[in-house]
Residue frames as qw, qx, qy, qz and C-alpha x, y, z in Angstrom:
[[0.397, 0.106, 0.910, -0.061, 107.69, 17.48, 103.81],
 [0.360, 0.139, -0.468, -0.795, 105.70, 16.90, 100.67],
 [0.568, 0.191, 0.695, -0.398, 102.32, 15.22, 100.48],
 [0.071, 0.033, 0.811, 0.580, 101.37, 13.31, 97.40],
 [0.450, 0.458, 0.433, -0.633, 98.04, 14.37, 95.91],
 [0.360, 0.248, 0.771, 0.463, 96.18, 13.69, 92.73],
 [0.271, 0.519, 0.075, -0.807, 94.65, 16.29, 90.41],
 [0.518, 0.432, 0.693, 0.254, 92.47, 15.73, 87.42],
 [0.030, 0.606, -0.129, -0.784, 93.15, 18.40, 84.83],
 [0.720, 0.628, 0.185, -0.232, 91.83, 18.89, 81.35],
 [0.828, 0.139, 0.301, 0.451, 94.06, 17.70, 78.55],
 [0.375, 0.785, 0.108, 0.480, 94.37, 21.16, 77.02],
 [0.354, -0.906, 0.171, -0.158, 95.47, 22.68, 80.33],
 [0.822, -0.368, 0.338, 0.272, 98.13, 20.02, 80.83],
 [0.703, 0.437, 0.258, 0.499, 99.40, 20.66, 77.31],
 [0.090, 0.914, -0.002, 0.395, 99.61, 24.40, 78.02],
 [0.607, -0.753, 0.254, 0.007, 101.41, 23.79, 81.31],
 [0.863, -0.069, 0.325, 0.380, 103.89, 21.51, 79.58],
 [0.525, 0.657, 0.160, 0.516, 104.60, 24.19, 76.96],
 [0.146, -0.926, 0.079, -0.340, 105.12, 26.87, 79.62],
 [0.781, -0.586, 0.185, 0.111, 107.27, 24.85, 82.01],
 [0.088, 0.766, -0.619, -0.147, 111.03, 25.06, 81.62],
 [0.801, 0.245, -0.522, -0.159, 112.40, 21.80, 80.21],
 [0.396, 0.257, -0.767, 0.435, 114.39, 20.98, 83.37],
 [0.336, -0.145, 0.515, -0.775, 111.41, 21.41, 85.77],
 [0.009, 0.234, 0.972, 0.033, 108.98, 18.59, 86.52],
 [0.273, -0.518, -0.512, -0.629, 105.29, 19.16, 85.95],
 [0.566, -0.622, -0.520, 0.150, 104.65, 18.70, 89.68],
 [0.458, -0.338, -0.154, 0.807, 107.25, 21.31, 90.61],
 [0.054, 0.214, 0.336, 0.916, 105.93, 23.71, 88.02],
 [0.411, -0.604, -0.543, -0.415, 102.34, 23.35, 89.26],
 [0.583, -0.548, -0.423, 0.426, 103.55, 23.70, 92.86],
 [0.328, -0.120, 0.016, 0.937, 105.34, 26.96, 91.97],
 [0.159, -0.394, -0.445, -0.788, 102.22, 28.30, 90.23],
 [0.539, -0.626, -0.546, -0.138, 100.01, 27.41, 93.19],
 [0.552, -0.406, -0.310, 0.659, 102.49, 28.85, 95.69],
 [0.156, 0.080, 0.156, 0.972, 102.59, 32.14, 93.76],
 [0.334, -0.503, -0.518, -0.606, 98.80, 32.22, 93.61],
 [0.602, -0.594, -0.514, 0.142, 98.33, 31.47, 97.32],
 [0.465, -0.301, -0.175, 0.814, 100.97, 34.04, 98.34],
 [0.024, 0.240, 0.310, 0.920, 99.38, 36.60, 96.01],
 [0.445, -0.601, -0.544, -0.379, 95.97, 36.03, 97.56],
 [0.597, -0.532, -0.406, 0.442, 97.40, 36.37, 101.06],
 [0.323, -0.097, 0.026, 0.941, 99.13, 39.62, 100.06],
 [0.167, -0.418, -0.446, -0.774, 95.91, 40.94, 98.51],
 [0.541, -0.643, -0.538, -0.064, 94.02, 40.19, 101.74],
 [0.525, -0.405, -0.253, 0.705, 96.67, 41.96, 103.83],
 [0.151, 0.084, 0.210, 0.962, 96.51, 44.98, 101.54],
 [0.324, -0.551, -0.549, -0.539, 92.70, 45.00, 101.66],
 [0.564, -0.626, -0.470, 0.265, 92.81, 45.01, 105.48],
 [0.418, -0.250, -0.058, 0.871, 95.31, 47.89, 105.41],
 [0.035, -0.296, -0.391, -0.871, 93.15, 49.89, 102.99],
 [0.451, -0.636, -0.576, -0.244, 90.09, 49.26, 105.14],
 [0.547, -0.528, -0.339, 0.554, 91.99, 50.47, 108.22],
 [0.253, -0.059, 0.136, 0.956, 93.14, 53.60, 106.37],
 [0.197, -0.454, -0.527, -0.691, 89.62, 54.24, 105.14],
 [0.506, -0.661, -0.547, 0.081, 88.26, 53.92, 108.69],
 [0.485, -0.532, -0.157, 0.676, 90.82, 56.49, 109.84],
 [0.385, 0.380, 0.358, 0.761, 90.64, 58.75, 106.78],
 [0.158, -0.858, -0.335, -0.356, 88.12, 61.25, 108.16],
 [0.591, -0.765, -0.040, 0.252, 90.14, 61.80, 111.34],
 [0.648, -0.144, 0.270, 0.698, 93.41, 62.03, 109.42],
 [0.256, 0.582, 0.393, 0.664, 91.90, 64.53, 106.97],
 [0.323, -0.905, -0.238, -0.143, 90.58, 66.67, 109.85],
 [0.664, -0.575, 0.092, 0.470, 94.04, 66.66, 111.45],
 [0.541, 0.145, 0.358, 0.747, 95.63, 67.69, 108.15],
 [0.040, 0.789, 0.366, 0.493, 93.14, 70.52, 107.65],
 [0.501, -0.851, -0.113, 0.107, 93.86, 71.73, 111.16],
 [0.670, -0.342, 0.226, 0.619, 97.63, 71.63, 110.56],
 [0.398, 0.398, 0.415, 0.715, 97.27, 73.43, 107.23],
 [0.138, -0.903, -0.327, -0.244, 95.15, 76.13, 108.83],
 [0.560, -0.716, 0.041, 0.414, 98.06, 76.96, 111.17],
 [0.549, -0.030, 0.392, 0.737, 100.32, 77.38, 108.14],
 [0.148, 0.677, 0.467, 0.549, 97.77, 79.62, 106.41],
 [0.360, -0.905, -0.226, 0.028, 97.40, 81.71, 109.57],
 [0.633, -0.487, 0.149, 0.583, 101.17, 82.11, 109.87],
 [0.448, 0.256, 0.424, 0.744, 101.42, 83.58, 106.35],
 [0.024, -0.820, -0.435, -0.370, 98.82, 86.25, 107.00]]
């Protein structure tokens, strides 16, 4: 379902949008595609930021585990 909305955009921005849009795509569809890409990109960036934060919270423990595992390998070579 689509909801009709009204935007007030500067004349120069509308002109730029019209130049960028493919000739067979309506202005509304083009703006919707741009907004959808932006919103999805922001959501993805937030998910990635949460994942990085989780990794950073666990980094010290993971690094300690790796050092411990590597020490067994070093001991085995000696």
